[in-house]
C-alpha positions as CSV (number, residue, x, y, z in Angstrom):
1,X,87.8,101.8,108.6
2,X,91.1,102.3,106.9
3,X,92.8,99.8,104.6
4,X,96.3,98.5,105.5
5,X,98.7,96.5,103.3
6,X,101.2,94.4,105.1
7,X,103.9,93.0,102.8
8,X,105.2,89.7,103.9
9,X,102.0,89.2,105.8
10,X,102.3,85.4,105.4
11,X,105.4,85.3,107.7
12,X,105.1,84.9,111.5
13,X,106.0,88.5,112.2
14,X,103.9,89.8,109.3
15,X,100.9,87.7,110.5
16,X,101.2,89.2,114.0
17,X,101.3,92.7,112.5
18,X,98.2,91.9,110.4
19,X,96.2,90.7,113.4
20,X,97.1,93.7,115.5
21,X,96.0,96.1,112.7
22,X,92.8,94.2,112.3
23,X,92.2,94.4,116.0
24,X,92.5,98.1,115.7
25,X,89.6,98.1,113.3
26,X,91.4,98.3,109.9
27,X,90.8,96.2,106.8
28,X,94.0,94.3,106.3
29,X,95.5,93.1,103.0
30,X,97.7,90.2,103.9
31,X,100.4,90.1,101.2
32,X,102.2,86.9,100.2
33,X,104.6,86.2,97.4
34,X,104.1,82.4,97.2
35,X,103.0,81.2,100.6
36,X,99.4,82.0,100.2
37,X,98.3,79.2,102.5
38,X,99.9,80.9,105.5
39,X,98.3,84.2,104.4
40,X,94.9,82.5,104.2
41,X,95.5,81.2,107.8
42,X,96.1,84.7,109.0
43,X,92.9,86.0,107.2
44,X,91.0,83.1,108.9
45,X,92.4,84.0,112.3
46,X,91.4,87.6,111.8
47,X,87.9,86.7,110.6
48,X,87.4,84.4,113.7
49,X,87.9,87.5,115.9
50,X,85.4,89.5,113.8
51,X,88.0,91.4,111.8
52,X,88.3,92.1,108.1
53,X,91.1,90.9,105.8
54,X,92.0,89.5,102.5
55,X,94.9,87.9,100.7
56,X,96.9,89.5,98.0
57,X,99.4,87.4,96.1
58,X,102.0,89.6,94.5
59,X,105.7,89.5,93.4
60,X,107.0,92.8,94.6
61,X,110.3,92.3,92.8
62,X,108.3,92.6,89.6
63,X,108.0,96.4,89.9
64,X,105.9,96.9,86.8
65,X,103.5,94.1,87.6
66,X,103.1,95.2,91.2
67,X,102.5,98.8,90.2
68,X,99.7,97.7,87.8
69,X,97.9,95.6,90.5
70,X,98.2,98.2,93.3
71,X,97.4,101.2,91.0
72,X,94.2,99.4,90.0
73,X,93.3,98.7,93.6
74,X,93.7,102.3,94.9
75,X,91.4,103.6,92.1
76,X,88.6,102.3,94.3
77,X,89.9,103.7,97.6
78,X,93.3,104.6,99.1
79,X,95.4,102.1,101.0
80,X,96.4,104.5,103.8
81,X,98.6,102.2,105.8
82,X,101.7,100.3,104.5
83,X,103.9,98.1,106.6
84,X,106.8,96.8,104.5
85,X,107.7,93.5,106.3
86,X,108.8,91.5,103.3
87,X,112.3,90.3,103.9
88,X,114.9,87.9,102.6
89,X,118.5,87.1,103.6
90,X,121.2,85.2,101.8
91,X,123.9,85.0,104.4
92,X,127.5,84.4,103.1
93,X,130.8,86.2,103.7
94,X,131.3,88.9,101.1
95,X,134.3,87.3,99.4
96,X,132.0,84.4,98.5
97,X,128.9,86.4,97.7
98,X,127.5,86.0,94.3
99,X,125.7,88.8,92.4
100,X,122.5,86.8,92.7
101,X,123.0,86.7,96.5
102,X,123.4,90.4,96.5
103,X,120.6,91.3,94.1
104,X,117.9,89.0,95.5
105,X,118.3,90.5,99.0
106,X,118.3,94.1,97.7
107,X,115.3,93.4,95.4
108,X,113.0,91.9,98.2
109,X,114.0,94.1,101.1
110,X,114.5,97.5,99.4
111,X,113.2,97.5,95.9
112,X,110.1,95.7,97.1
113,X,109.4,98.6,99.4
114,X,109.6,101.1,96.5
115,X,107.3,98.9,94.4
116,X,104.7,98.7,97.2
117,X,104.8,102.4,98.2
118,X,105.0,104.2,94.9
119,X,101.4,103.4,93.7
120,X,100.1,104.2,97.2
121,X,101.7,107.5,98.0
122,X,99.6,109.9,95.8
123,X,96.3,108.5,97.1
124,X,97.6,108.9,100.6
125,X,98.5,112.5,99.9
126,X,95.1,113.2,98.4
127,X,93.4,111.8,101.5
128,X,95.8,113.9,103.7
129,X,96.5,110.8,105.9
130,X,98.9,108.0,105.6
131,X,101.1,105.8,107.7
132,X,104.2,104.1,106.3
133,X,106.3,101.7,108.4
134,X,109.4,99.8,107.3
135,X,110.6,96.8,109.2
136,X,114.3,97.1,109.2
137,X,116.8,95.4,111.5
138,X,119.5,96.2,114.1
139,X,121.9,94.8,111.4
140,X,121.3,98.1,109.5
141,X,122.9,100.0,112.4
142,X,125.5,97.5,113.6
143,X,126.4,95.5,110.6
144,X,126.9,91.7,110.9
145,X,129.3,89.1,109.6
146,X,128.0,87.4,106.5
147,X,125.2,89.9,106.0
148,X,126.7,92.7,104.0
149,X,123.8,92.4,101.5
150,X,121.1,92.3,104.2
151,X,122.7,95.2,106.1
152,X,123.0,97.3,102.9
153,X,119.3,96.7,102.1
154,X,118.0,97.4,105.6
155,X,120.4,100.4,105.9
156,X,119.0,101.7,102.6
157,X,115.5,101.4,104.1
158,X,116.5,103.7,106.9
159,X,117.7,106.4,104.5
160,X,114.7,105.9,102.2
161,X,112.2,106.3,105.0
162,X,114.0,109.4,106.5
163,X,113.7,111.0,103.1
164,X,110.1,110.0,102.6
165,X,109.2,111.4,106.0
166,X,110.6,114.8,105.1
167,X,108.8,114.9,101.8
168,X,105.3,114.0,103.0
169,X,104.9,114.7,106.7
170,X,103.4,118.1,105.8
171,X,100.7,116.2,103.9
172,X,99.6,114.2,106.9
173,X,101.7,111.1,105.8
174,X,104.2,109.9,108.3
175,X,107.0,107.4,107.7
176,X,108.9,105.5,110.3
177,X,111.2,102.5,110.6
178,X,111.2,99.8,113.3
179,X,114.6,98.1,113.7
180,X,114.0,95.0,115.9
181,X,116.6,92.6,117.2
182,X,116.1,88.9,117.2
183,X,112.5,87.8,117.2
184,X,111.5,84.3,118.3
185,X,110.2,82.8,115.1
186,X,110.6,79.3,113.6
187,X,113.3,80.6,111.2
188,X,115.4,81.9,114.1
189,X,114.8,78.7,116.2
190,X,116.1,76.6,113.3
191,X,119.5,78.3,113.4
192,X,122.4,76.2,114.6
193,X,123.5,78.9,117.1
194,X,120.0,79.7,118.5
195,X,121.0,79.2,122.1
196,X,124.1,81.4,121.7
197,X,121.9,84.1,120.1
198,X,119.4,83.9,122.9
199,X,122.2,84.3,125.4
200,X,123.1,87.6,123.8
201,X,119.7,89.0,124.8
202,X,119.7,90.8,128.1
203,X,116.5,89.1,129.2
204,X,117.8,85.7,128.1
205,X,114.8,85.2,125.8
């Protein structure tokens, strides 16, 4: 049994990832920043199916604090799977974008990935096995109106993971990015233009 850390595991997409990893036989650390109740629900759902999971509450934008917690954890055993699913968007046209709008999105989406991975990478290398997955977005490739901060963060993830893959593939540690389009989540359904967005999908769903 390997241990997997899913950042943003308290979100709908993160919860689904956690449950799939648990179904594959891994022990899953369900990360939450503040929504620990949702993370606990995911852990309970995993336990109901005979899987193994736990909650980790951690602010990944506090790089020093995150490194201290994760470094202490991997002294016991390596965390060999990392899925960086934590994400945040602050959508606004660039001319009206504040520095805070920019920085928060960069901090959660990109710097949070750095904070989660850095304490894990050496133990992965020593074990000669690791899997790193970043959840990006098609916005990283296409761009999108009102999302220059989000596109920059997710595009930075693409470049970051490409570089990591070159550095560590020879040590048995692979790194990949998944760039999904729209996923049917409560957040997406709450958008004013949900029906128009759904119509853009070839399957109409």
